[in-house]
C-alpha positions in Angstrom: 34.6 237.7 -17.3 32.0 236.6 -19.7 29.4 235.9 -17.0 30.2 239.4 -15.6 29.2 240.8 -18.9 26.0 238.9 -19.2 25.0 239.3 -15.8 25.5 243.5 -16.1 23.4 243.4 -19.6 20.9 241.2 -18.7 20.0 241.9 -14.9 19.7 245.6 -15.8 16.0 245.4 -16.3 15.1 242.3 -14.2 11.9 243.5 -12.7 10.6 244.8 -16.1 11.5 241.5 -17.9 10.1 238.9 -15.5 6.5 239.3 -14.5 4.7 237.0 -12.3 4.2 233.7 -13.3 7.5 233.6 -15.7 9.2 230.3 -16.0 6.3 228.0 -15.0 4.6 230.7 -12.5 7.7 231.2 -10.4 7.3 234.4 -8.5 9.6 237.1 -9.8 9.1 240.0 -7.9 12.6 241.5 -7.3 11.5 243.7 -4.1 12.6 241.4 -1.4 15.9 240.5 -2.8 17.5 243.9 -2.9 20.5 244.3 -5.1 21.4 242.5 -8.3 22.2 238.7 -7.8 25.8 238.8 -9.0 25.6 235.5 -10.8 24.1 233.9 -13.8 22.0 230.8 -14.3 23.3 228.1 -16.6 21.7 224.9 -18.2 25.1 223.4 -17.4 28.9 224.3 -16.9 30.4 225.5 -20.0 27.3 226.0 -21.7 26.3 229.4 -23.3 22.4 228.7 -22.7 20.9 230.3 -19.6 18.9 232.6 -18.1 19.0 235.4 -15.4 18.0 234.6 -11.7 14.8 235.0 -10.3 13.9 236.6 -6.8 11.6 234.1 -5.0 10.6 235.5 -1.9 14.1 237.4 -0.9 16.3 234.5 -2.4 17.7 234.9 -5.6 17.1 231.5 -7.4 17.7 229.8 -10.8 14.7 228.4 -12.8 14.4 225.1 -13.9 15.2 225.6 -17.5 18.7 226.9 -16.2 19.2 225.4 -12.8 23.2 225.7 -12.3 24.4 228.8 -10.3 27.6 230.2 -12.4 29.4 230.5 -9.3 29.5 226.6 -8.9 31.4 226.0 -12.1 35.2 226.0 -12.3 36.6 228.8 -14.5 36.9 228.4 -17.9 35.5 229.5 -21.4 32.0 228.6 -22.5 31.0 226.9 -25.8 32.6 225.2 -28.3 36.3 226.8 -29.4 36.3 228.9 -32.2 38.7 228.0 -35.1 42.6 228.2 -34.2 41.6 229.4 -30.6 42.3 227.9 -27.0 40.9 229.0 -23.7 43.0 231.1 -21.6 41.6 231.6 -18.1 37.8 232.6 -18.6 38.6 233.8 -22.2 39.0 232.5 -25.9 42.4 233.7 -27.3 42.8 233.3 -30.8 45.2 233.5 -33.6 44.8 234.6 -37.2 44.2 231.3 -39.2 46.4 232.8 -42.0 50.2 232.5 -41.3 52.0 235.9 -41.2 53.3 237.2 -44.6 56.9 237.4 -43.7 57.1 234.0 -41.6 60.3 232.3 -42.1 59.8 228.3 -41.8 63.5 228.0 -42.3 64.7 230.1 -39.4 62.7 229.4 -36.4 64.2 232.3 -34.5 62.8 234.7 -36.9 60.6 237.2 -35.1 57.5 236.4 -37.5 57.6 233.0 -36.3 56.4 233.9 -32.9 52.9 232.7 -31.9 50.9 232.9 -28.9 48.4 230.3 -28.8 49.8 227.0 -28.2 48.5 224.3 -30.4 46.7 226.7 -32.9 47.6 226.2 -36.5 47.7 228.5 -39.4 48.5 228.1 -43.2 49.4 230.0 -46.2 49.3 229.2 -49.9 46.7 227.1 -51.8 46.0 224.0 -53.9 47.8 225.2 -56.8 50.9 222.6 -57.7 52.6 225.4 -59.0 52.7 227.3 -55.7 54.3 226.6 -52.5 52.4 226.3 -49.2 53.0 226.5 -45.5 51.1 224.6 -42.7 52.3 225.7 -39.5 51.4 224.8 -35.6 52.4 227.0 -32.7 54.7 224.9 -30.5 56.5 226.4 -27.4 55.7 230.1 -28.7 57.0 229.4 -32.3 55.5 228.2 -35.5 56.8 225.0 -36.8 56.1 224.7 -40.2 56.1 222.2 -43.1 56.5 223.5 -46.6 54.9 221.9 -49.7 57.4 222.6 -52.7 55.9 223.2 -56.0 55.7 220.5 -58.5 58.7 220.3 -61.0 56.3 219.7 -63.8 55.5 223.5 -63.5 59.0 224.5 -65.0 59.5 221.3 -67.2 61.4 219.7 -64.3 60.0 216.3 -65.5 57.9 215.3 -68.3 54.3 217.1 -68.4 50.9 215.8 -69.4 48.7 217.9 -71.5 46.8 219.9 -69.1 49.5 220.1 -66.6 50.3 223.2 -64.7 52.9 225.7 -65.8 54.2 229.0 -64.5 55.4 230.9 -67.6 53.1 231.7 -70.5 54.8 231.1 -73.6 58.0 229.0 -72.4 58.4 225.7 -74.2 59.2 222.3 -72.8 60.4 219.2 -74.8 61.6 219.0 -77.9 60.2 218.4 -81.8 63.4 216.2 -82.3 65.3 214.5 -79.6 68.9 215.2 -78.7 71.4 213.6 -76.8 71.0 216.4 -74.2 67.2 216.2 -73.7 64.9 216.3 -72.3 63.4 213.8 -74.8 59.7 214.2 -74.4 57.3 215.6 -76.8 57.3 219.5 -77.3 54.9 221.3 -75.3 54.1 225.0 -74.8 52.7 226.9 -71.9 49.3 228.3 -72.8 46.8 230.0 -70.4 48.9 228.3 -67.2 48.6 224.8 -68.8 50.9 222.6 -70.9 49.5 222.3 -74.2 51.0 220.3 -77.5 53.2 222.5 -79.4 53.2 222.8 -83.2 56.0 221.0 -84.6 57.4 221.4 -88.2 57.3 218.5 -90.8 60.9 217.3 -90.6 63.0 214.0 -90.6 64.8 214.1 -87.2 68.5 213.1 -87.3 69.5 209.9 -85.4 71.1 210.5 -82.1 73.1 208.3 -79.8 71.5 209.0 -76.3 74.2 206.9 -74.5 77.7 207.0 -74.0 79.9 204.0 -73.2 81.3 204.3 -69.4 84.5 202.9 -70.8 85.4 205.1 -73.6 88.8 203.5 -74.5 87.0 200.4 -75.5 85.2 201.5 -78.3 87.8 203.7 -80.1 88.2 202.6 -83.7 84.6 201.2 -83.5 81.6 202.7 -85.6 79.8 205.4 -84.7 76.4 207.0 -86.0 76.5 210.8 -85.2 79.3 212.8 -86.8 80.9 215.1 -84.3 79.2 213.6 -81.1 81.4 213.7 -78.0 81.5 211.2 -75.4 83.6 211.1 -72.3 85.0 214.1 -70.0 87.6 216.1 -72.2 89.1 217.5 -69.0 90.0 213.8 -67.8 91.5 212.7 -71.0 88.8 210.3 -71.3 86.9 212.0 -74.3 86.1 210.2 -77.6 84.8 212.1 -80.7 82.8 210.4 -83.6 84.7 211.6 -86.9 84.2 209.9 -90.3 82.0 207.3 -88.8 84.6 206.0 -86.5 85.3 206.9 -82.5 88.8 208.4 -82.2 90.6 209.8 -79.1 89.8 213.4 -78.1 89.0 216.4 -77.8 91.4 217.1 -74.7 91.1 220.1 -72.5 93.2 221.8 -70.1 90.7 222.1 -67.3 90.2 220.6 -64.0 88.8 217.0 -64.2 85.1 217.1 -62.9 84.1 214.8 -60.0 82.6 211.4 -61.4 81.3 208.3 -59.8 81.5 204.6 -60.4 79.2 203.3 -63.1 80.1 199.8 -63.8 83.5 199.4 -65.2 83.7 203.0 -65.9 82.7 206.4 -64.7 80.0 209.2 -65.2 80.0 212.7 -64.5 77.8 214.8 -61.9 75.9 215.7 -65.0 74.9 212.4 -66.0 73.0 209.3 -64.5 74.4 205.8 -64.8 72.0 203.3 -66.9 72.7 199.5 -66.9 71.1 197.1 -69.2 71.3 193.5 -70.7 73.5 193.3 -73.4 73.6 191.2 -76.4 75.9 188.6 -74.9 73.8 188.7 -71.7 76.0 190.6 -69.8 75.4 193.9 -68.3 76.1 197.1 -70.2 76.6 200.3 -68.8 76.1 203.8 -70.1 76.2 207.4 -68.9 73.0 209.2 -69.9 72.6 213.0 -69.8 70.1 214.4 -67.2 68.0 217.9 -67.7 69.8 221.1 -66.6 69.9 221.4 -62.8 68.7 217.7 -62.4 70.9 215.8 -59.6 68.4 213.1 -58.4 65.9 210.5 -59.5 62.8 213.1 -59.1 63.7 214.7 -62.5 65.6 211.9 -64.1 63.6 210.7 -67.3 63.1 207.0 -66.7 62.4 204.9 -70.1 59.8 202.3 -69.5 60.4 199.3 -67.6 63.4 201.0 -65.8 63.6 201.9 -62.2 65.9 204.9 -60.7 67.4 204.5 -57.5 70.1 206.6 -55.7 73.4 204.9 -54.9 76.3 206.9 -53.1 74.2 210.0 -53.9 74.0 209.4 -57.8 71.0 208.3 -60.0 71.0 204.6 -61.2 68.8 203.7 -64.0 68.1 199.8 -64.2 65.8 197.6 -66.3 65.7 195.1 -63.4 66.4 192.0 -65.3 68.7 189.2 -64.4 71.4 189.0 -67.2 73.4 185.9 -67.9 
């Protein structure tokens, strides 16, 4: 098709364009050749470089600069493929490199996922760490997509550093004073799309007990430091309260017992992580530590220096990695 167009355009003025002596003196008088040649001369098959045939005597011939008769080349597309294009017959067929706006990467049967150029690619989104992005390849007539999710730091899902991106102007992250519920990292504020240190008042932060023992019954009657702090699960009759500087049983609630998982000799709830460390007697101490709201795995659990987080039976476990005993 492409050759036919070129021939039609370029051969219209064959006699006028080529005078005697063109292309190294090759005669070009078309009077003896009659009708248009019906082919084009190429420097090589698959190349865009070429020339129109020349009439030599009574025969259309190709000049030395483009010696290949286009009729001798196999069907195909000429030149380098444009981005996102493949050769179909003798024409380039191209897809838009930007993915359709309504493409659904989670539903391959969705109509917007239909594509027409096998092997072509498209993308949507940019390098912003707080924005999702799609990277899709056309496979068997449908886009197969990979999705890059936003960084949790954008909404305070993990501890940010000064200058990290954030998504909601004026929101806060971290705390001026640490609490048992966390997240226990320095206070930040979202300013112009980036986390910046927040101004904290001059105050003396109250002490906290960040960890609760997994076996709450073992510390009943023992000393505690934060009045009214509650450890354990009131719904499972395993709660204790700090009252008058001493751990006492309760409160107890008439509610369904929340799912729990093993953490050493005791259990933690689905909203806590299990933390193990070496105790003063060289034994292993296990504690339940709170996790940020919505956090359920190691990607968002605050990990203290020297600790590692691993998922055990679907729950995060923190360990200092030291051998005890």
